[in-house]
N, C-alpha and C positions, 0 to 999 in steps of 0.2 A: 349392511345398509337396509333401509326400509323399502317398501314398494311404492312410494310416492313419486318417484321420478324415473320410471323405466324409459329408456330411449334406445334407439338403434335403428338400423336399416329396416324400413317397413313397419316399425312399431308405432303405437298410438299413445300419446301422453294421456295419463289418467284424468286429469282435470278437464281438458277440452272435451273429452268423450262424455263426461258427466253433464257438462253444460249442454252439449248437443242433445243428449238423451232427454234432459229436462225440457229443452225447447220443443223437441219433437213430441214428447209426451203431452206437454201443455197445449201445443197446437192441436194435437189430435183430440184432446179432451174438449177443447173449445168447439171444434168442428162437430164432435159427437153430441155435445149439448145442443148446439143449434139444430142438428138433425132430429134430435128427440122433440124439440119444440115444434119443428115443422111437422113431425109425424102426428102430434096431438091436434094441431089446428088445421091440417090440410085434408084433402079428400083421400080416398083410398089409393088412387094412382100415385099421388105425391108421396103418400106414406110408404108405398112399396119401393119407390125410388130412394127415399131416405133410408129405409132399412138396408137396401143394397149398398148404398154409400157407406153406411155405418159398418156393415160387414167388411167392406173393402178396407176401411180405416183400421178395423181390428186386426185384419190379416197383415196390413202393412206394419202395424206396431209389433206384431209377433215376429215377422220376418226381420225387422230392424234389430230387435233384441237378440234374435238368434245369430245374426251376422256379427253383432257386437260381441256376444259371448265367444264366437269362433275366433274373432280377431284377438280377443284378450288371451285365449288359450295359446294361440300361435305366438303371441308376444312373450308369454311366460316361457314357452319351450325354447324360443330363440335366446332369451336371457340366460336360461339354464345352460344351453350349449355354449354360449359365450363365456360363462363363468367357468365351465369345465376346461375350455381351451386355455383360458387365462391361468387356471391352476396347473394345467399340464406344462405350459411354457414357463411358469414360475418354479417348477420342481427341477432342481439341478440334476443333470445326468451323472451317474457315477463316473469318477475319473478313470480314464484308461490306464492300466498298469503296463508300462513298457517292460518287456522281458529283455534283460541285457544279454547281448550275444557274447559268449565267452569263446574266444578262439583257442583251439587246441594247439599246443606247441608241436612243430614239426619234429618227427623222430630223427635223431642222428643216425648216421650209418651204423653205429654199434647197436642202438636200440632197435632199429628196424631188423637187423639180423637176428636179435634175440627174440623179437616178437613173432617172427615168421616160423611157423611150425615146421620141423624137419619131416621129410618124407619117411614113411615106415608104417608098420602096422599100428592100428588104433591103440591108444593107451601107452605107447612107448615114448618116453620123454626124450627130447633131442639131446645129444651129447654136449657137454659144456665146451665152450671154446677153449682150446688148450694151445698156448704158444708153442711154436716149433722148438725143438731142442736147440741149444746154443750152437751145436756143431753144424746146424743147417742154416744158420743166419749168415748173411753176407753183407759186409760193409759196403755202402755206396760211396764212401769217401775215396778220392783218388789217392793211390799210394805214391808217396814221394820217394824217388830213387835215392839211395845214399850217395853222399859226395864221394867222388873218386877222381884220381888223377887221370889225365889222358892215357888211353891205351889199356886201362885196368878194367877187368870184368869181375865184380865180386861174385863169389859162389852163391850168395843168397839172392842173386838175381835169377836163379834157376826157377822153373815152374813150381808153384806151391802145391797144386792139387795132386798130380800123379808124377812124382820125381822120376825122370828118365834114368834108366840104367845105362851106364856107359863103360867103355873099356878105355884105359889110359895106357898109351904106348909111346915109345920113342919116336920123335918126329924126324930125327936126323940119323944118317948112317954113322956108325954101324949098328945103331940101336933100333932101327925100324924093324918091326915084327917082334920086339921085346916088350912085354906088358908088365905093368905094375901088379904085383902078386903078393897075396898073404901066405906066409910060410906055413907049411904043414899039409893040408890046411888046418889051422888051429883057431880056436876062439878065445884062448886064454889071454888075459891082460899081459901086455909086454911081448906079444908075438911079433917077430921081426917082419919087415916088409922088404921085398926083393924084386928083381926083374926075372922074368921067365918067358920063354917063347910063347907067343899068344895061343891060347886054347879056349874053347867054349866051356869054361868051368866057372863055378860060383865064386871061387876065391879071386877071380880076376874082374869081378863085376863091382862097380862103384855107382853111387848116386849122390847128388848134391843135397845136403841138408838145408833146411830153411834158415839156419843161423850161420851159414858159411862153412859148415863142416863137410868132410868127404866120408861118407858112410860106406863101409865095405863088408866083408864076410862076417857073418854072425852078428851084424848090427853094431859092430864096433867102429870107432872113428880113427882116421889117420892122425897120429898124435906125435908132436915133438916133445921128447922127454927131457926135462931139465931146462937149463938156460939156452936161449937161442945163440948159437955160435957155429963156426966152421966145425964140421964133423960131428955135430950133435945127431945121435941116432933118431930114426923115425920108426915108430912102432904102432901096434893096434891096441887101443884101450877103450873102455866103455865111454860112450859119448856123454860129455858134460857141458859142452859149449864153451869151454875155457879158451884162453888165449892160444894155448898150444895146439888147439884143434881147428883154428880158423885159417882158411886158405883163400887166396885171391888170385884169379887168373889174369896175368898180364902178358898179352901176346901169346907165345907158346910156353911161357913159364908159369909155374905155380909158386906164388910167394907165400911164405909162412910167417911166423912171428918175427917182428922187427925187420921185415923185408928180406929175410934170407930165402934162398931158393931150394926147391926139391931137386936133389942132385944124385946121380948114379956114382957110387963110391968107386974109386980106383984111378981112372974110370975103367971098370971091368965090362966085358961084353958077354960073359958066360951066364948060363942059368944059375940062379942063386946069389947073384951079386946084390949086396945090400944097397939101400938108398939112405940118404942122410941130408942134413942141412949144409949149405955152403953159400958163401957170398955170391950174389948174382953176378955172373960174368958174361952171359950170353953165349956160352960154349954149348956144343951139341948135346953133351950129357945132361944139360938142364932144359932141353927142348922137348915138349910133350904135345901130343895130339889126342883128341878124344873121338871115339866112335860110338854112336848111339846104338844100343842093342835092340 
């Protein structure tokens, strides 16, 4: 824009100022002319007064133009300041850049344990997590007991962790004090099983296997040889968990394959009398009791 129309708070329009200056200058010139005429025609005293008034008029004109120049400079400076302010307000400020917040995922129990340094000397890497051996794992599922008829106690209900050693002996006279004994003592397959007066010897010690077996001397199992029937012999053989090695406790009886009972042959009462299978009859020679060692 040009300078023909500056306006604002305390500013003076250019055209009215010029008019005012012309009026004052013209008036002053007229007054000065009159004073000069007076000075030429008047006496000395009047001339001195006219000179003084002429000097005052000249001073007034000088002061007026000085004030006018000052006001004009002030107006120019104010207009410049206003223009700068307008330019600053018109300049857009740079947009603010929002920094997205990225949330870190929480570490799982497995990650936290891996990120935590193990204690030890500096520079030593922590040992990797190693699952315990299978033999040290324990199932949390409740074990379901096998179905059984009333009064029956399966051999595999015995404790699993540390099988108790027991002695098996006659529960009724005249076989009280007579124990189930491995002949010899031998560990050969087919070694006979007999009764003998009870002693603290290894061949009279038995333990319940986890699969219903009776494990005796040398780690062999009490075994029914052949078909289950009356007078079928009972011997010691390597444990294989077969049908002929499974026993079930029913009251004071030991039931073997097909429900036959462990029976004292004869029935004899002397040391060395063999044992066998026989139909369960509830007779004394089929009654046994166990003593934990």
